[in-house]
C-alpha positions as CSV (number, residue, x, y, z in Angstrom):
1,X,0.0,0.0,0.0
2,X,1.6,3.3,-1.0
3,X,1.9,6.2,1.5
4,X,-0.7,8.3,-0.3
5,X,-3.2,5.4,-0.4
6,X,-2.6,4.8,3.3
7,X,-3.2,8.4,4.1
8,X,-6.5,8.4,2.1
9,X,-7.8,5.4,4.1
10,X,-7.7,7.2,7.5
11,X,-11.0,8.6,8.7
12,X,-11.3,12.4,8.1
13,X,-11.9,12.8,11.9
14,X,-8.5,11.5,12.6
15,X,-6.9,14.3,10.7
16,X,-9.0,16.9,12.6
17,X,-7.8,15.4,15.9
18,X,-4.2,15.5,14.7
19,X,-4.4,19.1,13.7
20,X,-5.8,20.0,17.1
21,X,-3.1,18.0,18.8
22,X,-0.3,19.7,16.8
23,X,-1.7,23.1,17.6
24,X,-1.6,22.2,21.4
25,X,1.9,20.7,21.2
26,X,3.0,23.9,19.6
27,X,2.2,25.8,22.7
28,X,4.4,23.7,24.8
29,X,7.4,24.2,22.5
30,X,7.0,28.0,21.8
31,X,5.8,29.5,25.0
32,X,7.6,30.0,28.4
33,X,6.0,27.8,31.3
34,X,4.8,31.1,32.9
35,X,2.4,31.8,30.0
36,X,1.3,28.2,29.4
37,X,-2.1,28.4,31.2
38,X,-3.4,31.3,29.1
39,X,-1.8,30.2,25.8
40,X,-2.9,26.6,26.3
41,X,-6.4,27.6,27.3
42,X,-6.8,29.8,24.2
43,X,-5.2,27.3,21.9
44,X,-7.5,24.6,23.2
45,X,-10.5,26.9,22.6
46,X,-9.3,27.6,19.0
47,X,-8.2,24.1,18.2
48,X,-10.4,21.5,19.8
49,X,-13.7,22.7,18.2
50,X,-12.1,21.5,14.9
51,X,-12.8,18.0,15.8
52,X,-16.5,18.7,15.3
53,X,-16.2,21.0,12.3
54,X,-17.7,18.5,9.7
55,X,-20.8,17.8,11.9
56,X,-21.6,21.3,13.0
57,X,-19.7,23.9,10.8
58,X,-21.5,27.0,11.9
59,X,-21.3,26.1,15.6
60,X,-17.6,25.4,15.4
61,X,-17.0,28.6,13.5
62,X,-18.9,30.6,16.1
63,X,-16.9,28.9,18.9
64,X,-13.5,29.5,17.3
65,X,-14.5,33.2,16.4
66,X,-15.4,33.8,20.1
67,X,-12.0,32.3,21.2
68,X,-10.2,34.5,18.7
69,X,-12.1,37.5,20.0
70,X,-11.0,36.7,23.6
71,X,-7.5,36.3,22.3
72,X,-7.6,39.9,21.0
73,X,-8.9,41.1,24.4
74,X,-6.0,39.4,26.4
75,X,-3.5,40.6,23.7
76,X,-1.7,37.4,22.9
77,X,-0.7,36.0,19.4
78,X,-1.1,32.3,18.8
79,X,-0.3,30.1,15.8
80,X,-3.7,28.3,16.5
81,X,-5.3,31.2,14.7
82,X,-5.0,29.1,11.7
83,X,-8.0,27.2,13.1
84,X,-10.2,30.2,12.1
85,X,-9.2,29.7,8.5
86,X,-9.9,26.0,8.7
87,X,-13.3,26.8,10.2
88,X,-14.1,29.4,7.5
89,X,-13.2,26.7,4.8
90,X,-15.5,24.3,6.4
91,X,-18.4,26.9,6.5
92,X,-17.8,27.7,2.9
93,X,-17.7,24.0,1.9
94,X,-21.1,23.3,3.6
95,X,-23.2,26.4,3.6
96,X,-24.9,28.8,1.1
97,X,-23.1,31.8,-0.4
98,X,-24.9,34.2,2.0
99,X,-23.6,32.4,5.0
100,X,-20.2,32.1,3.6
101,X,-20.1,35.9,2.9
102,X,-21.0,36.6,6.5
103,X,-18.3,34.3,7.7
104,X,-15.7,36.0,5.4
105,X,-16.8,39.4,6.8
106,X,-16.3,38.2,10.4
107,X,-12.9,36.9,9.8
108,X,-11.9,39.9,7.8
109,X,-12.9,42.2,10.6
110,X,-10.9,40.1,12.9
111,X,-7.9,40.4,10.5
112,X,-8.2,44.2,10.5
113,X,-8.4,44.4,14.3
114,X,-5.4,42.1,14.7
115,X,-3.3,44.2,12.3
116,X,-4.3,47.3,14.1
117,X,-3.3,45.8,17.4
118,X,-0.1,43.8,16.6
119,X,1.3,45.4,13.3
120,X,4.5,47.4,13.8
121,X,4.4,51.1,12.8
122,X,4.1,51.6,9.1
123,X,3.6,47.9,8.4
124,X,-0.2,47.7,8.6
125,X,-1.1,47.2,4.9
126,X,1.4,44.3,4.3
127,X,0.1,41.9,7.0
128,X,-3.5,43.0,6.3
129,X,-3.0,42.0,2.6
130,X,-1.5,38.7,3.5
131,X,-4.2,37.9,6.0
132,X,-6.9,39.0,3.5
133,X,-5.3,36.7,0.8
134,X,-5.5,33.8,3.3
135,X,-9.1,34.6,4.2
136,X,-10.2,34.8,0.5
137,X,-8.2,31.6,-0.4
138,X,-9.9,29.7,2.5
139,X,-13.4,30.8,1.4
140,X,-12.7,30.1,-2.3
141,X,-11.3,26.6,-1.6
142,X,-14.5,25.8,0.5
143,X,-16.8,27.1,-2.2
144,X,-14.9,25.1,-4.9
145,X,-15.1,22.0,-2.8
146,X,-18.9,22.5,-2.3
147,X,-19.4,23.1,-6.0
148,X,-17.4,20.0,-6.9
149,X,-19.4,17.8,-4.5
150,X,-22.7,19.2,-5.9
151,X,-21.4,18.5,-9.5
152,X,-20.4,14.9,-8.6
153,X,-23.7,14.4,-6.9
154,X,-25.5,15.6,-10.1
155,X,-23.4,13.2,-12.2
156,X,-24.4,10.4,-9.9
157,X,-28.1,11.3,-10.2
158,X,-27.8,11.6,-14.0
159,X,-26.1,8.2,-14.1
160,X,-28.9,6.6,-12.0
161,X,-31.5,8.2,-14.2
162,X,-29.8,7.0,-17.3
163,X,-29.5,3.4,-16.0
164,X,-33.2,3.5,-15.1
165,X,-34.1,4.7,-18.6
166,X,-31.9,1.9,-20.0
167,X,-33.6,-0.7,-17.9
168,X,-36.9,0.6,-18.8
169,X,-36.2,0.5,-22.5
170,X,-34.8,-3.1,-22.1
171,X,-37.9,-4.3,-20.2
172,X,-40.3,-2.7,-22.6
173,X,-38.6,-4.3,-25.6
174,X,-38.2,-7.8,-23.9
175,X,-41.6,-8.0,-22.4
176,X,-43.6,-6.5,-25.3
177,X,-41.9,-8.6,-27.9
178,X,-41.8,-12.0,-26.1
179,X,-45.3,-11.7,-24.7
180,X,-46.7,-10.9,-28.1
181,X,-44.9,-13.9,-29.6
182,X,-46.0,-16.2,-26.8
183,X,-49.6,-15.1,-27.1
184,X,-49.6,-15.7,-30.9
185,X,-47.9,-19.1,-30.5
186,X,-50.4,-20.1,-27.8
187,X,-53.4,-19.1,-29.9
188,X,-51.9,-21.1,-32.8
189,X,-51.4,-24.1,-30.6
190,X,-55.0,-23.9,-29.4
191,X,-56.2,-23.9,-33.0
192,X,-53.9,-26.7,-34.1
193,X,-54.6,-29.0,-31.2
194,X,-57.8,-30.7,-32.6
195,X,-56.5,-31.3,-36.1
196,X,-52.6,-31.4,-35.7
197,X,-51.4,-32.2,-32.1
198,X,-47.8,-32.3,-33.3
199,X,-47.9,-28.7,-34.5
200,X,-49.6,-27.7,-31.2
201,X,-46.8,-29.4,-29.3
202,X,-44.1,-27.7,-31.3
203,X,-45.8,-24.3,-30.8
204,X,-46.0,-24.8,-27.1
205,X,-42.4,-25.8,-26.9
206,X,-41.6,-22.6,-28.7
207,X,-43.7,-20.7,-26.1
208,X,-41.6,-22.3,-23.3
209,X,-38.4,-21.5,-25.1
210,X,-39.4,-17.9,-25.7
211,X,-40.4,-17.6,-22.0
212,X,-37.0,-18.8,-20.8
213,X,-35.2,-16.5,-23.2
214,X,-37.3,-13.5,-21.9
215,X,-36.4,-14.4,-18.3
216,X,-32.7,-14.7,-19.1
217,X,-32.8,-11.3,-21.0
218,X,-34.6,-9.6,-18.1
219,X,-32.3,-11.0,-15.5
220,X,-29.2,-9.9,-17.7
221,X,-30.6,-6.5,-18.1
222,X,-31.1,-6.1,-14.3
223,X,-27.6,-7.3,-13.7
224,X,-28.4,-10.4,-11.7
225,X,-27.4,-13.1,-14.3
226,X,-24.2,-14.9,-13.6
227,X,-22.1,-15.9,-16.6
228,X,-21.9,-19.6,-15.3
229,X,-25.6,-20.1,-15.3
230,X,-26.9,-22.6,-17.9
231,X,-29.3,-20.1,-19.5
232,X,-26.5,-17.6,-20.1
233,X,-24.9,-20.1,-22.4
234,X,-28.2,-21.1,-24.1
235,X,-29.3,-17.5,-24.5
236,X,-26.2,-15.3,-25.2
237,X,-26.4,-11.6,-25.3
238,X,-28.6,-10.8,-28.4
239,X,-26.7,-9.5,-31.4
240,X,-26.7,-9.6,-35.1
241,X,-26.0,-13.2,-35.2
242,X,-29.3,-13.8,-33.3
243,X,-31.3,-11.9,-35.8
244,X,-31.8,-15.1,-37.8
245,X,-33.4,-16.7,-34.8
246,X,-35.5,-13.6,-34.2
247,X,-36.7,-13.7,-37.8
248,X,-37.6,-17.4,-37.5
249,X,-39.4,-16.7,-34.2
250,X,-41.5,-14.0,-36.0
251,X,-42.3,-16.3,-38.8
252,X,-43.6,-19.0,-36.4
253,X,-45.7,-16.4,-34.6
254,X,-47.4,-15.5,-38.0
255,X,-45.3,-12.7,-39.4
256,X,-43.3,-13.9,-42.4
257,X,-39.9,-12.1,-42.0
258,X,-37.1,-11.9,-44.5
259,X,-33.5,-11.2,-43.3
260,X,-30.6,-9.9,-45.4
261,X,-27.3,-9.1,-43.7
262,X,-24.6,-7.4,-45.9
263,X,-21.0,-7.4,-44.6
264,X,-19.3,-9.0,-41.7
265,X,-20.3,-8.0,-38.1
266,X,-17.4,-9.6,-36.4
267,X,-15.8,-6.1,-35.7
268,X,-18.9,-4.5,-34.3
269,X,-18.9,-4.1,-30.5
270,X,-21.4,-6.2,-28.5
271,X,-23.2,-3.2,-27.2
272,X,-23.8,-1.9,-30.7
273,X,-24.9,-5.3,-31.8
274,X,-27.4,-5.4,-28.9
275,X,-28.8,-2.0,-30.0
276,X,-29.2,-3.4,-33.6
277,X,-31.0,-6.5,-32.3
278,X,-33.4,-4.4,-30.0
279,X,-34.1,-2.0,-32.9
280,X,-35.1,-4.8,-35.2
281,X,-37.0,-6.6,-32.4
282,X,-39.1,-3.5,-31.6
283,X,-39.8,-2.7,-35.3
284,X,-40.9,-6.3,-35.9
285,X,-43.0,-6.3,-32.7
286,X,-44.8,-3.1,-33.8
287,X,-45.4,-4.7,-37.2
288,X,-46.7,-7.9,-35.6
289,X,-49.0,-6.0,-33.2
290,X,-50.5,-3.3,-35.4
291,X,-50.9,-4.9,-38.9
292,X,-53.4,-7.3,-40.2
293,X,-52.6,-11.0,-41.0
294,X,-50.9,-11.5,-44.3
295,X,-48.4,-8.7,-43.7
296,X,-44.7,-9.4,-44.6
297,X,-41.6,-7.9,-43.1
298,X,-38.1,-7.5,-44.4
299,X,-35.0,-6.8,-42.4
300,X,-31.8,-5.4,-44.0
301,X,-28.6,-4.9,-42.1
302,X,-25.6,-3.3,-43.8
303,X,-22.3,-3.7,-41.7
304,X,-19.5,-1.3,-42.7
305,X,-16.2,-0.4,-41.1
306,X,-17.7,2.6,-39.1
307,X,-21.4,2.2,-39.4
308,X,-24.2,-0.2,-39.2
309,X,-27.4,0.5,-41.1
310,X,-30.7,-0.9,-39.9
311,X,-33.7,-1.0,-42.4
312,X,-36.9,-2.7,-41.4
313,X,-39.9,-2.5,-43.8
314,X,-43.3,-4.2,-43.9
315,X,-46.3,-4.3,-46.3
316,X,-49.0,-3.5,-43.7
317,X,-51.1,-0.3,-43.8
318,X,-49.3,2.6,-42.0
319,X,-52.3,4.2,-40.5
320,X,-52.5,1.8,-37.5
321,X,-48.8,2.1,-36.7
322,X,-49.0,5.9,-36.9
323,X,-51.5,5.8,-34.0
324,X,-50.3,2.9,-32.0
325,X,-46.6,2.5,-32.1
326,X,-45.5,5.8,-30.5
327,X,-43.8,4.4,-27.3
328,X,-41.8,1.8,-29.2
329,X,-40.6,4.4,-31.7
330,X,-39.6,6.7,-28.9
331,X,-37.4,3.9,-27.3
332,X,-35.9,3.2,-30.7
333,X,-35.0,6.9,-31.3
334,X,-33.3,7.0,-27.8
335,X,-31.3,3.9,-28.6
336,X,-30.3,5.3,-32.0
337,X,-29.3,8.7,-30.5
338,X,-26.8,6.8,-28.3
339,X,-24.9,6.1,-31.5
340,X,-25.1,9.5,-33.1
341,X,-28.0,8.4,-35.4
342,X,-31.4,9.8,-36.2
343,X,-34.1,7.2,-36.5
344,X,-36.6,7.7,-39.4
345,X,-39.9,5.9,-39.0
346,X,-43.0,6.4,-41.2
347,X,-45.0,5.3,-44.2
348,X,-43.2,4.3,-47.4
349,X,-44.1,5.9,-50.7
350,X,-45.1,2.6,-52.2
351,X,-47.1,1.5,-49.2
352,X,-46.2,-0.1,-46.0
353,X,-44.1,1.1,-43.1
354,X,-40.4,1.6,-42.7
355,X,-37.9,2.1,-39.9
356,X,-34.3,3.1,-40.8
357,X,-31.3,4.3,-38.9
358,X,-27.5,4.3,-39.3
359,X,-25.5,3.8,-36.2
360,X,-22.1,5.4,-36.0
361,X,-19.7,2.9,-34.2
362,X,-17.4,5.6,-33.0
363,X,-20.1,7.9,-31.8
364,X,-21.6,6.0,-28.8
365,X,-22.6,8.3,-26.1
């Protein structure tokens, strides 16, 4: 463990105790024994409150300011006055600008009075300038610390919000698609049962497999799936290679789906491939849910060195999709925006509906 890392592991309260102890020891080494009682008492009044500065910044500042005022009355200079700057820093780091300004004013007035009392003739401005610079530095450092913490908290909240949005999109896509397919397969199994039990059995097996895949995908999206679990191997992270299985699943559910993949996808990152898969899955789910029987869908994927183009079209009437597929399209737009792309979704000139986007592999947000 490095010295710096070891120091960072110590509780912050330990450093406050060490600072107070050093200031008290300083009294014993710098002052004659006859002056120890007064010097030690004032030093303790200045230094010991620092131990509680993180829990009660304003109370500690008030206590140290009072001790500094008494120090001026008894006319004794102490190195422990640095405690006032530490208290000012703590107030600035934990209080509003108005409170910080009041604290700065109090300390600055004390600095002026101290210079008037203890500065040598003709040397008033020099020590006052030095003390003022230290007062301003302590306040600025405190404000910067407070601003930095607020910024980091905002980043944390933003990260949480983005993660919630990601999980929401994943859950929407997984649940909507798989439930739609399972309902269609179940209906098909019920219809086929009297005349073709074998087909009904096949459909129900597909329902079970679809349900297992949905559960695996949901657990993976929530971050609770272990890589050594059997379903993790059976249902790998969806990507371009799984689009063929997706197309077959849609065909089995009653939506004839053609798939055309142009170019190699071996170089495409897994996260980008997952985005492609979810875009196609959502587009096909919208087609399946909002178009009449007999509609056909076509999926075209173009893999280039820096981009992936996703093009999903169908032959269904666009009117129903215009009124019903809003939430899914919103999710697809958010996924595309994460890769610097704009998703186009709408009716095609020759009839039908189309969804198209081009992901930029180097433009992931």
